[in-house]
N, C-alpha and C positions, 0 to 999 in steps of 0.2 A: 504494500500500500504506500502511496506517495501523497503527501499533504504539502500544500504551499501556503505560506502566509506572507503578508507584507506588513512590516512595522514602520512607523513613521517617526520614531524617536528612540533614543537609547533607553529611556524609561519604559517605553512600550515593549522593546526587545527584552529588557530585564523582567518585566512583568510576565511575559509569555514564558521565559525560561524558568522563572521561579515556580510557576504552575507546573511546568514539566518536572521540576525537581520534586514537588509535592506528590506527583503521581508516579514517580519512579519506584521501581521494585528492586530488591536485592538481585545482583547479577546483571543489571542493565549496563551496557557499554554504549556510550555515545561517541561517535567519531565526527569531529568538527572540521569541515573543509571550508577554506576561504582565504582570500589574500590578506596581507598585513592590514590591520586597521578595520577589518569588517565586523569585529565584535565577538570573536571566539572567546576571549577571556571574560568579556561582559556576560556572555551566556554561561560560562563555567561558574562564575561567582554567583549568579542568580540561581542556578541549579543547586549549588551548595546551600544557599539561603533557604531554598524550598525544602531541602532535606533536613533543615534545622541545625546546620553547622553554625556554631557561634564564633569560631575563629575567623580572623581576617584571611580571606582567600586571595593569594597573590599568584601571578603567573610564574610558574616554575621554569622559566626560560633558561636560567643558568643551572638549575638543579635537576632539570628534566622531569622530576616527579615530586609531588607533595601528597602526603597522606593526612587526612583530617578525620578525627574520631567523632562519631555521633551515633545516634540510634542505628543508623545505617552508615557505615564508613564511606568516605568519599575519597577516591583516588584521582588525582589530577595530573595528567601528563602533558608536557609541551615538548614536542619532538623537533622543534625548529632548528636546534643546534646539532642534531644527530647527523653525523657524516656518513655513517654506514649502519644499516639495520642490525648488524651483529652486536653493536653496542648495547642494544636492548636486552640481549641475553644475560648480560652482567646484572641487570636490574631485576631479573625474573619477570620480565614484562608479560609474558604469556600467563603466568600464575595470577596476576592481578585481574585479568579478564575473566577468571573463573572464580573469583572471590565472592564473598557475600555482601559486597558493597556496590556502589555505583561508580563507574569509571567514565571519565571524560578524557578524550585524547585530542589535543590540538595538533595539527599537521600530521594526520594519520598516514598520508601518502609517503612519509619518510620511513614508515615501519616495514617497508618491503614485503608486504603480504602477510604480516604478522597480526593483523586485526581480525578478530573473530568474525565469522560469517553472521553471527547473531547480533552484531553491532547495529545500532540505529545510526544511519548516516545523516548528518545535518550539513547542508550546503548553504553558506551565507554569501550573498552577493550584494555588493554595494550599489544601490540605485542612485543615491545622492548623499550629501553630507549626513543626512539624518535617516533616510529610508533604507531598509534592507529587505531583500527577498530571501526568505528562509524556506528551503525545501527539505522536508523530512522524509527520508526513505526508510520505512520499516521493513525488517527482514521477513521473508516468507516462512512463517512457522506457526 
């Protein structure tokens, strides 16, 4: 199933993503696709908020991963600085996708095919400074 929405502000994007977080189940993996500045981290932060994560969620660009404890754990990956997908093996990347938390992966295209087929793919396209086209592709299962 594919769903498309248009948001008209960062607040609207955050609101949508927070609701997504509230409806997320353990084991859900979200793969966020989009150019720099399209709002991947905005979505990650809002999903965490929807999950009830109280800690400040920051982009793990330099750390690659951040883990946040909550009723449902939240695993946030930013693969922007990955040079080769083999680097993910050192992190136990595949194990996180099978955990009992919610996983968000920014720049999943850098994972070299290591994203679970069960991932919900979210494509973010910049329409204007404030508007985004968000296409959500749910796996067939």
